[in-house]
N, CA and C of each residue as an Amber inpcrd file, in Angstrom:
protein
   690
   3.4460000 -21.4110000  -8.5690000   4.3950000 -21.3410000  -7.4650000
   4.0810000 -20.1880000  -6.5200000   3.6940000 -19.0180000  -7.0850000
   3.3910000 -17.8470000  -6.2500000   2.2250000 -18.1320000  -5.3190000
   1.2050000 -18.8790000  -5.8120000   0.0550000 -19.1920000  -4.9800000
   0.4780000 -20.0160000  -3.7670000   1.3660000 -20.9700000  -3.9740000
   1.8220000 -21.7940000  -2.8590000   2.6420000 -20.9710000  -1.8640000
   3.4370000 -20.0400000  -2.3670000   4.2160000 -19.1760000  -1.4820000
   3.2980000 -18.3170000  -0.6270000   2.2190000 -17.8050000  -1.2250000
   1.2650000 -17.0020000  -0.4680000   0.6240000 -17.8340000   0.6370000
   0.1850000 -19.0480000   0.3000000  -0.4600000 -19.9180000   1.2910000
   0.4930000 -20.2240000   2.4370000   1.7330000 -20.5700000   2.1070000
   2.7320000 -20.8890000   3.1380000   3.0060000 -19.6760000   4.0170000
   3.1480000 -18.5060000   3.3920000   3.4520000 -17.2900000   4.1480000
   2.3080000 -16.9160000   5.0840000   1.0580000 -17.0500000   4.6160000
  -0.0920000 -16.7240000   5.4600000  -0.1810000 -17.6850000   6.6370000
   0.1090000 -18.9720000   6.4030000   0.1160000 -19.9400000   7.5030000
   1.1680000 -19.5520000   8.5400000   2.3550000 -19.1580000   8.0590000
   3.4250000 -18.7520000   8.9740000   3.0060000 -17.5180000   9.7700000
   2.3210000 -16.5670000   9.0880000   1.9080000 -15.3390000   9.7580000
   0.8510000 -15.5950000  10.8250000  -0.1190000 -16.4590000  10.5240000
  -1.2800000 -16.5890000  11.3850000  -1.2720000 -17.8230000  12.2800000
  -0.3870000 -18.7690000  12.0380000  -0.3680000 -19.9840000  12.8590000
  -0.1920000 -19.7050000  14.3440000   0.6640000 -18.7110000  14.7320000
   0.8320000 -18.4770000  16.1780000  -0.4670000 -18.1710000  16.9000000
  -1.4790000 -17.6420000  16.1980000  -2.7460000 -17.3180000  16.8600000
  -3.3860000 -18.5580000  17.4630000  -3.2290000 -19.7130000  16.8220000
  -3.8250000 -20.9340000  17.3240000  -3.0380000 -21.4920000  18.5190000
  -1.7810000 -21.0440000  18.6510000  -0.9480000 -21.5170000  19.7440000
  -1.1540000 -20.6820000  21.0000000  -1.1670000 -19.3300000  20.8150000
  -1.1770000 -18.4390000  21.9640000  -2.5550000 -17.9570000  22.3760000
  -3.5550000 -18.0880000  21.5190000  -4.8630000 -17.5170000  21.8190000
  -5.5570000 -18.2210000  22.9790000  -5.2620000 -19.4950000  23.1920000
  -5.9250000 -20.2380000  24.2480000  -5.5460000 -19.6700000  25.6110000
  -6.5620000 -19.4970000  26.4600000  -6.3710000 -19.0340000  27.8330000
  -5.7340000 -17.6510000  27.9220000  -5.8590000 -16.8260000  26.8870000
  -5.3390000 -15.4670000  26.9080000  -6.4800000 -14.4940000  26.6280000
  -6.4480000 -13.3460000  27.2940000  -7.4270000 -12.3080000  27.0060000
  -7.1030000 -11.6870000  25.6570000  -8.0920000 -11.6000000  24.7790000
  -7.8740000 -11.0990000  23.4290000  -8.4990000  -9.7210000  23.2620000
  -7.9020000  -8.9370000  22.3780000  -8.3610000  -7.5800000  22.1250000
  -8.4660000  -7.3640000  20.6220000  -9.5770000  -6.7920000  20.1780000
  -9.7540000  -6.4210000  18.7820000  -9.6720000  -4.9080000  18.6500000
  -9.0150000  -4.4510000  17.5780000  -8.8740000  -3.0160000  17.3420000
  -9.1350000  -2.7080000  15.8750000  -9.8540000  -1.6230000  15.6310000
 -10.0510000  -1.1090000  14.2720000  -9.2310000   0.1680000  14.1330000
  -8.4510000   0.2590000  13.0520000  -7.5730000   1.4110000  12.8240000
  -7.8210000   1.9970000  11.4460000  -7.4870000   3.2670000  11.3090000
  -7.4160000   3.8900000   9.9960000  -6.0810000   4.6210000   9.9110000
  -5.2880000   4.2380000   8.9060000  -3.9650000   4.8110000   8.6920000
  -4.0070000   5.7930000   7.5230000  -3.2270000   6.8510000   7.6270000
  -3.0470000   7.7740000   6.5120000  -1.6060000   8.2070000   6.4500000
  -1.0420000   8.2650000   5.2390000   0.3680000   8.6290000   5.1310000
   0.7270000   9.1270000   3.7570000   1.9870000   9.5080000   3.6060000
   2.5140000   9.9410000   2.3140000   3.8120000   9.1870000   2.0480000
   3.9870000   8.7850000   0.8030000   5.2250000   8.1210000   0.4100000
   6.3450000   9.1510000   0.2960000   7.5300000   8.7310000   0.6910000
   8.6930000   9.6110000   0.6610000   9.4340000   9.5430000  -0.6650000
   8.9890000   8.6480000  -1.5490000   9.5400000   8.5610000  -2.9030000
   8.3570000   8.3210000  -3.8270000   8.5780000   7.7350000  -4.9750000
   7.4900000   7.4010000  -5.9060000   6.7010000   8.6230000  -6.3870000
   7.3510000   9.7990000  -6.4140000   6.7980000  10.9900000  -7.0520000
   5.4090000  11.3740000  -6.5390000   5.3220000  11.8020000  -5.3060000
   4.0840000  12.3020000  -4.7160000   2.9600000  11.2740000  -4.7370000
   2.8180000  10.5510000  -3.6380000   1.7600000   9.5490000  -3.5310000
   1.2630000   9.5070000  -2.0940000  -0.0430000   9.3280000  -1.9350000
  -0.6360000   9.1820000  -0.6080000  -1.0700000   7.7360000  -0.4050000
  -1.3030000   7.3790000   0.8510000  -1.8020000   6.0480000   1.1840000
  -2.8480000   6.1690000   2.2860000  -3.8640000   5.3210000   2.2220000
  -4.8780000   5.2230000   3.2630000  -5.1960000   3.7510000   3.4730000
  -5.2950000   3.3460000   4.7420000  -5.4460000   1.9140000   5.0270000
  -6.3500000   1.6720000   6.2260000  -7.5820000   1.2080000   6.0300000
  -8.3480000   0.6750000   7.1540000  -7.7970000  -0.6990000   7.5290000
  -7.7830000  -0.9970000   8.8210000  -7.1620000  -2.2440000   9.2720000
  -7.8870000  -2.7730000  10.5090000  -7.9730000  -4.0930000  10.6140000
  -8.4850000  -4.7690000  11.7980000  -7.3670000  -5.6210000  12.3930000
  -7.2190000  -5.5560000  13.7020000  -6.1710000  -6.3460000  14.3520000
  -6.7420000  -7.1270000  15.5280000  -6.1090000  -8.2330000  15.7900000
  -6.4890000  -9.1170000  16.8970000  -5.2390000  -9.3510000  17.7380000
  -5.2100000  -8.7800000  18.9290000  -4.1100000  -9.0000000  19.8690000
  -4.5260000 -10.1520000  20.7680000  -4.0280000 -11.3520000  20.4590000
  -4.4650000 -12.5570000  21.1590000  -3.5280000 -12.9490000  22.2890000
  -2.4070000 -12.2320000  22.4030000  -1.4310000 -12.4600000  23.4620000
  -0.9620000 -11.0850000  23.9100000  -0.3920000 -10.9760000  25.0720000
  -0.0230000  -9.6720000  25.6220000   0.8200000  -8.8540000  24.6520000
   1.7110000  -9.5120000  23.9210000   2.6260000  -8.7760000  23.0420000
   2.5640000  -9.2330000  21.5850000   1.6160000 -10.0700000  21.2250000
   1.5850000 -10.6310000  19.8760000   0.1590000 -10.5960000  19.3350000
   0.0320000 -10.3410000  18.0360000  -1.2720000 -10.3580000  17.3940000
  -1.1250000 -10.4940000  15.8940000  -2.2510000 -10.3800000  15.2080000
  -2.2740000 -10.4020000  13.7540000  -3.1680000  -9.2680000  13.2770000
  -2.9660000  -8.8280000  12.0450000  -3.7570000  -7.7320000  11.4860000
  -4.0070000  -7.9970000  10.0100000  -5.0710000  -7.3770000   9.5110000
  -5.3910000  -7.4360000   8.0930000  -5.8230000  -6.0420000   7.6550000
  -5.0390000  -5.4610000   6.7390000  -5.3270000  -4.1180000   6.2480000
  -5.5910000  -4.1220000   4.7530000  -6.2200000  -3.0520000   4.2730000
  -6.4810000  -2.8740000   2.8520000  -6.0480000  -1.4640000   2.4740000
  -4.8560000  -1.3710000   1.8740000  -4.3140000  -0.0570000   1.5190000
  -4.8090000   0.4000000   0.1550000  -5.2100000   1.6490000   0.0850000
  -5.4680000   2.3400000  -1.1710000  -4.4140000   3.4180000  -1.3080000
  -3.7500000   3.4560000  -2.4450000  -2.7020000   4.4430000  -2.6500000
  -2.7580000   4.9840000  -4.0720000  -2.4180000   6.2500000  -4.2180000
  -2.4450000   6.8940000  -5.5310000  -1.4150000   8.0080000  -5.5770000
  -0.8040000   8.1780000  -6.7390000  -0.0260000   9.3820000  -6.9840000
  -0.9830000  10.5530000  -7.1740000  -0.4290000  11.7740000  -7.1950000
  -1.2450000  12.9460000  -7.4650000  -0.3830000  14.0080000  -8.1660000
  -1.0690000  14.8410000  -8.9380000  -0.4120000  15.9520000  -9.6540000
   0.6870000  15.4880000 -10.6070000   0.5020000  14.3330000 -11.2360000
   1.4960000  13.8600000 -12.1800000   1.3280000  14.5620000 -13.5400000
   2.4260000  14.8880000 -14.2020000   2.3330000  15.5580000 -15.5070000
   1.8530000  14.6000000 -16.5980000   1.3670000  15.1650000 -17.6880000
   0.9580000  14.3450000 -18.8240000   2.1900000  13.8130000 -19.5430000
   2.0110000  12.7350000 -20.2920000   3.1030000  12.1310000 -21.0600000
   2.6850000  12.0600000 -22.5190000   3.6150000  12.4350000 -23.4230000
   3.3180000  12.4470000 -24.8540000   4.1530000  11.4060000 -25.5960000
   3.6560000  10.9870000 -26.7370000   4.3870000  10.1170000 -27.6520000
   3.8580000  10.3690000 -29.0630000   4.4120000   9.6620000 -30.0330000
   3.9510000   9.7540000 -31.4140000   3.3560000   8.4090000 -31.8230000
   2.1130000   8.4260000 -32.3130000   1.4370000   7.2160000 -32.7860000
   0.9740000   7.4510000 -34.2220000   1.4710000   6.6280000 -35.1470000
   1.1050000   6.7390000 -36.5650000   1.3040000   8.1640000 -37.0970000
   2.3840000   8.7850000 -36.6610000   2.7120000  10.1220000 -37.1360000
   1.9530000  11.2460000 -36.4660000   1.1130000  10.9200000 -35.5040000
   0.3140000  11.9380000 -34.8140000   0.7800000  12.0700000 -33.3580000
   0.6750000  13.2760000 -32.8410000   0.9510000  13.4730000 -31.4250000
  -0.1290000  12.7750000 -30.6020000   0.2860000  12.1120000 -29.5230000
  -0.6470000  11.4080000 -28.6510000  -0.3050000  11.7300000 -27.2000000
  -1.3390000  11.7600000 -26.3720000  -1.1640000  12.1460000 -24.9710000
  -1.8560000  11.1420000 -24.0550000  -1.1900000  10.7970000 -22.9630000
  -1.7680000   9.8910000 -21.9780000  -3.0680000  10.4870000 -21.4470000
  -4.1380000   9.6790000 -21.4050000  -5.4420000  10.1980000 -20.9850000
  -5.3870000  10.6210000 -19.5180000  -6.2360000  11.5840000 -19.1610000
  -6.1620000  12.2290000 -17.8470000  -6.2960000  11.2500000 -16.6890000
  -7.2250000  10.2940000 -16.7810000  -7.4650000   9.4140000 -15.6300000
  -6.4210000   8.3140000 -15.4840000  -5.3540000   8.3340000 -16.3180000
  -4.2720000   7.3680000 -16.1690000  -2.9260000   8.0410000 -15.8940000
  -2.9410000   9.3470000 -15.6220000  -1.6930000  10.0300000 -15.2940000
  -1.1380000   9.5560000 -13.9540000  -2.0320000   9.3110000 -12.9930000
  -1.6160000   8.9130000 -11.6480000  -1.7230000   7.3960000 -11.4820000
  -0.6660000   6.7750000 -10.9770000  -0.6800000   5.3390000 -10.6840000
  -1.4810000   5.1090000  -9.4130000  -2.3130000   4.0600000  -9.4050000
  -3.1250000   3.7130000  -8.2330000  -3.0340000   2.2150000  -7.9700000
  -2.9950000   1.8710000  -6.6880000  -2.9460000   0.4750000  -6.2710000
  -3.9810000   0.2080000  -5.1870000  -4.4500000  -1.0470000  -5.1010000
  -5.1760000  -1.5580000  -3.9520000  -4.3880000  -2.7550000  -3.4390000
  -4.1140000  -2.7820000  -2.1150000  -3.1530000  -3.7370000  -1.5660000
  -3.7290000  -4.4040000  -0.3210000  -3.8710000  -5.7300000  -0.3540000
  -4.2960000  -6.5030000   0.8070000  -3.0610000  -6.8470000   1.6310000
  -3.1200000  -6.5850000   2.9590000  -1.9070000  -6.6540000   3.7700000
  -2.1390000  -7.4320000   5.0720000  -1.9300000  -8.7630000   5.0530000
  -1.9020000  -9.5230000   6.3150000  -0.5450000  -9.3300000   7.0000000
  -0.5540000  -9.2470000   8.3330000   0.6980000  -9.0130000   9.0430000
   0.6470000  -9.5910000  10.4480000   1.8140000  -9.7250000  11.0490000
   1.9660000 -10.1010000  12.4540000   2.2760000  -8.8380000  13.2500000
   1.6770000  -8.7030000  14.4230000   1.9420000  -7.5700000  15.3090000
   2.8300000  -8.0310000  16.4530000   3.9100000  -7.3070000  16.6840000
   4.8050000  -7.5830000  17.8040000   4.9200000  -6.2990000  18.6230000
   4.4240000  -6.3250000  19.8610000   4.4040000  -5.1560000  20.7230000
   5.5250000  -5.2390000  21.7610000   6.0550000  -4.0950000  22.1310000
   6.9970000  -4.0380000  23.2440000   6.2120000  -3.9020000  24.5500000
   6.8220000  -4.2140000  25.6680000   6.1930000  -3.8340000  26.9370000
   6.0290000  -2.3090000  26.9790000   5.1290000  -1.8250000  27.8180000
   4.9020000  -0.3840000  27.9270000   6.1890000   0.3130000  28.3670000
   6.5540000   1.3650000  27.6190000   7.7340000   2.1390000  28.0200000
   7.3380000   3.2640000  28.9750000   6.0160000   3.5280000  29.0570000
   5.4680000   4.4250000  30.0760000   3.9870000   4.1440000  30.1900000
   3.4510000   4.2210000  31.4050000   2.0100000   4.0970000  31.6010000
   1.6250000   4.8000000  32.8870000   0.3750000   5.2370000  32.9460000
  -0.1300000   5.8910000  34.1440000  -0.4090000   4.8490000  35.2200000
  -0.6030000   5.3250000  36.4370000  -0.8040000   4.4080000  37.5590000
  -2.0380000   3.5310000  37.3570000  -3.0830000   4.0900000  36.7280000
  -4.3030000   3.3100000  36.5110000  -4.3200000   2.5960000  35.1660000
  -3.2050000   2.6740000  34.4100000  -3.0510000   2.0210000  33.1040000
  -3.9500000   2.6280000  32.0160000  -4.5190000   3.8110000  32.2790000
  -5.3870000   4.4520000  31.2910000  -4.5650000   5.0220000  30.1320000
  -3.4040000   5.5800000  30.4360000  -2.4800000   6.0930000  29.4230000
  -1.3070000   5.1290000  29.3140000  -0.9650000   4.7840000  28.0480000
   0.1230000   3.8320000  27.8320000   0.8870000   4.1960000  26.5690000
   2.1910000   3.9890000  26.5920000   3.0360000   4.2110000  25.4160000
   3.8630000   2.9520000  25.1840000   3.8920000   2.4950000  23.9400000
   4.7130000   1.3430000  23.5910000   5.1720000   1.4560000  22.1380000
   6.1160000   0.6120000  21.7600000   6.6230000   0.5360000  20.3900000
   6.0980000  -0.7540000  19.7640000   5.7900000  -0.6790000  18.4760000
   5.1710000  -1.8250000  17.7980000   5.7660000  -1.9900000  16.4030000
   5.9730000  -3.2270000  15.9930000   6.4020000  -3.5100000  14.6250000
   5.4390000  -4.5080000  14.0040000   5.2180000  -4.3880000  12.6950000
   4.2570000  -5.2480000  11.9920000   4.8510000  -5.7360000  10.6750000
   5.5900000  -6.8290000  10.6620000   6.0440000  -7.4250000   9.4010000
   4.8950000  -8.1620000   8.7200000   4.8350000  -8.0550000   7.4020000
   3.7270000  -8.7180000   6.7140000   3.9420000  -8.8260000   5.2160000
   2.8630000  -9.1800000   4.5290000   2.8610000  -9.3450000   3.0770000
   1.9960000  -8.2780000   2.4300000   2.2840000  -7.9730000   1.1710000
   1.4600000  -7.0810000   0.3530000   1.0250000  -7.8470000  -0.8910000
  -0.2910000  -8.0680000  -1.0170000  -0.8610000  -8.6810000  -2.2190000
  -1.4780000  -7.5410000  -3.0140000  -0.7590000  -7.0720000  -4.0380000
  -1.0390000  -5.7840000  -4.6620000  -1.6430000  -5.9330000  -6.0500000
  -2.6270000  -5.0810000  -6.3340000  -3.2750000  -5.0600000  -7.6430000
  -3.3720000  -3.6200000  -8.1270000  -2.7760000  -3.2870000  -9.2810000
  -2.9060000  -1.9260000  -9.7970000  -4.3030000  -1.7060000 -10.3630000
  -4.7720000  -0.4650000 -10.3430000  -6.0630000  -0.1690000 -10.9440000
  -6.0310000  -0.4220000 -12.4540000  -4.8440000  -0.2480000 -13.0740000
  -4.6930000  -0.5470000 -14.5060000  -3.3310000  -1.1710000 -14.7500000
  -3.3080000  -2.1880000 -15.6040000  -2.0640000  -2.8350000 -16.0120000
  -1.8220000  -2.5560000 -17.4950000  -2.0920000  -1.3110000 -17.8970000
  -1.9330000  -0.8830000 -19.2850000  -1.9670000   0.6420000 -19.2990000
  -1.7280000   1.2330000 -20.4740000  -1.8200000   2.6850000 -20.6420000
  -2.6200000   2.9930000 -21.9040000  -3.4380000   4.0350000 -21.8270000
  -4.2380000   4.4600000 -22.9730000  -3.8440000   5.8710000 -23.3800000
  -3.5700000   6.0330000 -24.6580000  -3.2160000   7.3390000 -25.2110000
  -4.3320000   7.8390000 -26.1130000  -4.5890000   9.1390000 -26.0470000
  -5.4920000   9.7880000 -26.9850000  -4.7070000  10.3770000 -28.1430000
  -5.0630000   9.9970000 -29.3780000  -4.3780000  10.4840000 -30.5790000
  -4.9950000  11.8200000 -30.9960000  -4.1510000  12.8340000 -31.1990000
  -4.6120000  14.1960000 -31.4350000  -4.4930000  14.5800000 -32.9070000
  -5.4210000  15.4300000 -33.3320000  -5.2900000  16.1660000 -34.5830000
  -5.4510000  17.6500000 -34.2710000  -4.7870000  18.4880000 -35.0600000
  -4.7670000  19.9200000 -34.7730000  -5.4540000  20.7060000 -35.8780000
  -6.2030000  21.7020000 -35.4300000  -6.7370000  22.7370000 -36.3310000
  -6.1380000  24.0440000 -35.8600000  -5.0470000  24.4470000 -36.5040000
  -4.2730000  25.5740000 -36.0000000  -3.5830000  25.1610000 -34.7060000
  -3.8850000  25.9000000 -33.6390000  -3.2900000  25.5480000 -32.3350000
  -4.2790000  24.7530000 -31.4720000  -5.4650000  24.4850000 -31.9950000
  -6.4850000  23.7560000 -31.2470000  -6.4030000  22.2720000 -31.6070000
  -6.3410000  21.4210000 -30.5780000  -6.2660000  19.9770000 -30.8080000
  -7.5580000  19.3050000 -30.3490000  -7.8640000  18.1670000 -30.9600000
  -8.9770000  17.3420000 -30.5030000  -8.5960000  15.8780000 -30.6940000
  -9.1690000  15.0340000 -29.8420000  -8.8470000  13.6010000 -29.8580000
  -9.6650000  12.8940000 -30.9300000  -8.9740000  12.1340000 -31.7940000
  -9.6610000  11.4390000 -32.8820000  -9.6700000   9.9250000 -32.6860000
  -8.8340000   9.4130000 -31.7930000  -8.7970000   7.9630000 -31.5700000
  -8.0300000   7.6910000 -30.2830000  -8.1190000   6.4280000 -29.8360000
  -7.4030000   6.0050000 -28.6370000  -6.6310000   4.7270000 -28.9430000
  -5.4880000   4.5620000 -28.2710000  -4.6950000   3.3480000 -28.4160000
  -4.2460000   2.8850000 -27.0320000  -4.4600000   1.6050000 -26.7270000
  -4.0850000   1.0400000 -25.4290000  -2.8880000   0.1200000 -25.5900000
  -1.9350000   0.2430000 -24.6720000  -0.7110000  -0.5550000 -24.6940000
  -0.6280000  -1.3760000 -23.4110000  -0.5960000  -2.7180000 -23.5170000
  -0.5950000  -3.5730000 -22.3200000   0.7830000  -3.6620000 -21.6670000
   0.7630000  -3.9720000 -20.3920000   1.9850000  -4.1980000 -19.6290000
   2.2540000  -5.7010000 -19.5240000   3.5040000  -6.0730000 -19.3730000
   3.8890000  -7.4720000 -19.1930000   4.6730000  -7.6260000 -17.8930000
   4.5720000  -8.8160000 -17.3060000   5.4030000  -9.1420000 -16.1470000
   5.0350000  -8.4070000 -14.8750000   3.7420000  -8.1890000 -14.6410000
   3.3020000  -7.5180000 -13.4240000   3.7290000  -8.3040000 -12.1840000
   4.2940000  -7.6120000 -11.2010000   4.6120000  -8.2160000  -9.9100000
   3.5200000  -7.8250000  -8.9170000   3.0610000  -8.7820000  -8.1170000
   1.9350000  -8.5020000  -7.2200000   2.1570000  -8.9390000  -5.7790000
   3.2450000  -9.6700000  -5.5000000   3.5130000 -10.1440000  -4.1400000
   4.7660000  -9.4670000  -3.5930000   4.6330000  -8.8170000  -2.4300000
   5.7410000  -8.0640000  -1.8350000   5.7370000  -8.2690000  -0.3170000
   6.7980000  -7.7870000   0.3390000   6.8290000  -7.7550000   1.8000000
   6.6960000  -6.3100000   2.2680000   6.3030000  -6.1310000   3.5280000
   6.2380000  -4.7940000   4.1030000   6.4480000  -4.8610000   5.6080000
   6.7920000  -3.7360000   6.1990000   6.9600000  -3.6330000   7.6470000
   6.5720000  -2.2280000   8.1010000   5.7840000  -2.1710000   9.1810000
   5.4900000  -0.9100000   9.8640000   6.2310000  -0.8870000  11.1960000
   6.7550000   0.2690000  11.5720000   7.3200000   0.4900000  12.9050000
   6.6620000   1.7390000  13.4530000   6.0850000   1.6540000  14.6490000
   5.3160000   2.7860000  15.1580000   5.5140000   2.9950000  16.6500000
   5.2850000   4.2420000  17.0680000   5.1490000   4.6030000  18.4800000
   3.6580000   4.7540000  18.7490000   3.1710000   4.1340000  19.8190000
   1.7400000   4.0450000  20.0850000   1.4020000   4.6840000  21.4290000
   0.3550000   5.4950000  21.4200000  -0.1180000   6.1570000  22.6350000
  -1.5940000   5.8310000  22.8170000  -1.9390000   5.1820000  23.9240000
  -3.3210000   4.7940000  24.1930000  -3.9290000   5.6940000  25.2550000
  -5.1750000   6.1280000  24.9820000  -6.0110000   6.8190000  25.9510000
  -7.2310000   5.9340000  26.1780000  -7.1890000   5.0890000  27.1740000
  -8.2980000   4.1680000  27.3540000  -8.4200000   3.2530000  26.1480000
  -9.5680000   3.3370000  25.4410000  -9.7960000   2.4880000  24.2730000
  -9.2590000   3.0850000  22.9720000  -8.8830000   4.3510000  22.9700000
  -8.3660000   4.9860000  21.7590000  -6.8510000   4.8370000  21.6770000
  -6.3590000   4.5820000  20.4540000  -4.9210000   4.4110000  20.2340000
  -4.4880000   5.3210000  19.0840000  -3.4640000   6.1310000  19.3310000
  -2.8870000   7.0060000  18.3140000  -1.4910000   6.4950000  17.9830000
  -1.2060000   6.3820000  16.6800000   0.0810000   5.8420000  16.2430000
   0.7440000   6.8140000  15.2700000   2.0520000   6.8240000  15.3020000
   2.8410000   7.5220000  14.2940000   4.0360000   6.6670000  13.9680000
   4.3770000   6.5640000  12.6710000   5.4670000   5.6630000  12.3720000
   5.9870000   5.7260000  10.9570000   6.7580000   4.7130000  10.6450000
   7.4930000   4.5950000   9.3870000   7.1320000   3.2640000   8.7450000
   6.9670000   3.2850000   7.4230000   6.5580000   2.0990000   6.6630000
   7.5560000   1.8710000   5.5350000   7.9390000   0.6080000   5.3200000
   8.8570000   0.2750000   4.2300000   8.3790000  -1.0070000   3.5560000
   8.5230000  -1.0750000   2.2340000   8.1020000  -2.2380000   1.4600000
   8.9510000  -2.3130000   0.1990000   9.0320000  -3.5160000  -0.3640000
   9.6960000  -3.6410000  -1.6660000   8.6920000  -3.5100000  -2.8050000
   7.4920000  -2.9690000  -2.5130000   6.5060000  -2.6950000  -3.5550000
   7.1380000  -1.9130000  -4.7020000   7.0170000  -2.4310000  -5.9140000
   7.4540000  -1.7260000  -7.1160000   6.2670000  -0.8890000  -7.6020000
   6.2430000   0.3740000  -7.2160000   5.0890000   1.2280000  -7.5040000
   4.8040000   1.3120000  -8.9970000   5.8330000   1.0830000  -9.8170000
   5.6920000   1.2280000 -11.2760000   5.5730000  -0.1060000 -11.9920000
   5.3010000  -1.1890000 -11.2440000   5.2550000  -2.5100000 -11.8690000
   4.1950000  -2.6030000 -12.9580000   3.0850000  -1.8810000 -12.8150000
   2.0240000  -1.9240000 -13.8170000   2.3340000  -1.1610000 -15.0840000
   3.5130000  -0.4910000 -15.1380000   3.9190000   0.2630000 -16.3210000
   5.3480000  -0.0480000 -16.7580000   6.0270000  -0.8890000 -15.9980000
   7.4710000  -1.0610000 -16.2040000   7.8050000  -1.7290000 -17.5330000
   6.8980000  -2.5370000 -18.0760000   7.1870000  -3.2830000 -19.3020000
   6.1560000  -2.9990000 -20.3970000   5.8500000  -1.7160000 -20.5750000
   4.9600000  -1.2880000 -21.6530000   5.7960000  -0.7630000 -22.8130000
   5.5470000  -1.3140000 -24.0050000   6.2310000  -0.8490000 -25.2160000
   5.2440000  -0.0330000 -26.0450000   5.6310000   1.1870000 -26.3720000
   4.7640000   2.1000000 -27.1130000   4.8580000   1.8530000 -28.6190000
   4.0700000   2.5990000 -29.3840000   3.9800000   2.3720000 -30.8300000
   5.3040000   2.6220000 -31.5430000   6.1350000   3.5070000 -31.0040000
   7.4190000   3.8090000 -31.6390000   8.4960000   2.7820000 -31.3060000
   8.1320000   1.7310000 -30.5400000   9.0850000   0.6830000 -30.1910000
   9.8670000   0.9480000 -28.9240000   9.6880000   2.1290000 -28.3230000
  10.3830000   2.4620000 -27.0890000   9.5440000   2.0780000 -25.8800000
  10.2230000   1.7320000 -24.7970000   9.5180000   1.4360000 -23.5640000
   9.0290000   2.7330000 -22.9090000   7.8760000   2.6380000 -22.2620000
   7.4000000   3.7420000 -21.4380000   8.3860000   3.9380000 -20.2950000
   8.8690000   5.1530000 -20.1180000   9.9330000   5.4110000 -19.1550000
   9.3660000   5.5530000 -17.7420000   9.9370000   4.7900000 -16.8270000
   9.5870000   4.8810000 -15.4070000  10.8730000   4.8770000 -14.5920000
  10.8220000   5.3460000 -13.3330000  12.0230000   5.3290000 -12.4860000
  12.5050000   3.9060000 -12.2120000  13.7540000   3.7850000 -11.8260000
  14.3070000   2.4960000 -11.4450000  13.6440000   1.9810000 -10.1740000
  13.7040000   0.6700000  -9.9750000  13.1070000   0.0720000  -8.7810000
  13.8210000   0.5840000  -7.5310000  13.0290000   0.8330000  -6.4900000
  13.5680000   1.2080000  -5.1920000  12.5550000   0.8210000  -4.1220000
  13.0100000   0.7300000  -2.8790000  12.1070000   0.4210000  -1.7880000
  11.0990000   1.5550000  -1.6120000   9.8550000   1.2180000  -1.3850000
   8.8140000   2.2060000  -1.1090000   8.8260000   2.5160000   0.3830000
   8.9070000   3.8060000   0.7150000   8.9660000   4.2350000   2.1030000
   7.9430000   5.3360000   2.3450000   7.3250000   5.3020000   3.5220000
   6.3460000   6.3360000   3.8460000   6.3580000   6.6070000   5.3430000
   5.7460000   7.7240000   5.7210000   5.4760000   8.0280000   7.1190000
   3.9620000   8.0940000   7.2770000   3.4630000   7.7380000   8.4570000
   2.0200000   7.6520000   8.6220000   1.5930000   8.0470000  10.0280000
   0.3180000   8.3810000  10.1500000  -0.3750000   8.5630000  11.4180000
  -1.6210000   7.6900000  11.3780000  -2.0950000   7.2660000  12.5390000
  -3.3320000   6.4830000  12.5680000  -4.0640000   6.7100000  13.8760000
  -5.3520000   6.4030000  13.8480000  -6.1630000   6.3830000  15.0480000
  -6.9040000   5.0440000  15.0800000  -6.9690000   4.4550000  16.2620000
  -7.6370000   3.1650000  16.4060000  -8.5380000   3.1450000  17.6220000
  -9.4280000   2.1650000  17.6310000 -10.3620000   2.0130000  18.7500000
 -10.4650000   0.5400000  19.1080000 -10.2400000   0.2370000  20.3820000
 -10.3800000  -1.1170000  20.8880000 -11.8450000  -1.3400000  21.2370000
 -12.4760000  -2.2850000  20.5150000 -13.9240000  -2.3960000  20.6490000
 -14.4230000  -3.6950000  21.2230000 -13.5320000  -4.6270000  21.5660000
 -14.0500000  -5.8550000  22.1460000 -12.9740000  -6.5370000  22.9840000
 -13.3790000  -7.0330000  24.1250000 -12.5290000  -7.8820000  24.9590000
 -13.2850000  -9.1790000  25.2220000 -12.5460000 -10.2590000  25.3920000
 -13.1930000 -11.4630000  25.8860000 -12.1520000 -12.3690000  26.5410000
């Protein structure tokens, strides 16, 4: 069912291009976005994106977001009577997210006489097809010699019920200098940042503790370059 929903949603997102692209001047833009999440315990995001503005105020875009937490503390549990610690490279949650979207631009709210400088507002509703770097957790089992510990074994615990399809929206203020475009804005999605860990049961029978679900929100800046007209 999810596959059919994705196909239908992508058709809805991109179908207008076949309607409006005819007899309209089209513009292609390459952007790179960078931002920080306002929740989800310290996480950054980076997204290269390509967009096609096929109508004066309408276009489509395809981005690929990479996001990761940082500076997350270690987590401990007990496995077979031994202290165990989450391995270092799994402390931070990481996602890769494919993001098709529709671009809706406002008319210019200010522009120079020669149209070289322009300011407008833009919104981009779209989908997030998300894949975590790991859908499980690995713990290192410790043994102690006095106060010195060393890892003697590893245990991996799988996650169940991963969610991978979400919605998202960007809202931005855009400033163009000729072919260069600078954006600043706000991003919101129902991405469950902890979906890859939300249903992990540890050896003691307890679930791995994660925060409750909430909307993912971030602020971002980007720079883009318009590289083709036809």
